[in-house]
N, C-alpha and C positions, 0 to 999 in steps of 0.2 A: 627498054628504051629509057633514056634520060633526057629531061628537058632542062636546059640551063636557064636560070633566072638571076636577076640582080635584085638583091634585097638590101634594105637599110635597117640596121639595128641600133638601138641605144647602146652607147659604149659599154655600160655596165652589163647589159644583157650579152653583148658579143663576147666580153671577157669571160663571163660565167659559162657561156656555151663552149668557148675554147677550152676552159678548164675541165668541164664535164666530158667533152669529147675525148680529151687527152686521158682522163681517168678511166673512161670506158674503152679506150683503145680503138676509137673510130675517128673518122674524119669529121670535120666541122659539118660538112654537107650531110653525111650519114646521120649524125646526131640530130640535126634539124629535121631531116626526113622522118626519123623515128618519132620525134616529138609531134610533128604534123600528123603522122598516122594515128598516134594515140588520141590527139585532139579530135580528129575526124571520127574515130570510133566512139568517143564520148558523145559527140553531136548526134551520131546515128542512134546511139542508145537512148539519148534523151528524146529524140523524135519517136522512137519506138514506144517509150513509156507514154508520151503524150498521145500517140495513136491508141494505145491500149486504154488509157484513161478516158479518151473521147468515146470509146465504145462501151467500156465496162464501168465507168465511174472512177473517181479518184481513189488512189491507193490509200489503204488505211494505215494508221500509225504502226500497227502490228506488221503489215506487209512491208512497209518501209524499213522497220527494224530488222526483219528477217533478211531483206536484201542487203542491208548494211553489214549484218553479221556474216553473210556469205562472202561479201566482198572482202571483209577483214580477214577471213580464213584464207581466201585465195591469195591475197597479197602477203600474208604472213608465211606462205610456203607450206602450210599444212597439207595442201593438196599438191600433187605433182604438176597440176595444171598451172599453178602460179608462175613457175619459171618459164613455161612455154608461152604464157600470155605476155610476160615482160620482154621476151626476146623478139617478139613480132614487130 
């Protein structure tokens, strides 16, 4: 199911999205949908971390560093999962 919405974007942002969508071979709407999905996953992840920290205490510098290292590996494509994550 698709819901149509009317949105207003700053001219510079709209042009940048048009360019990115064209480069990615998708429609303007599909590009925005993908960006919104990524942002929603980030928010969900941050809420998960906050809930964990509320229960177990703040993450240590070492835990944060390990998480950042894992993220860097995933985003660099070292793991086959990185490409699957980016396509969602």
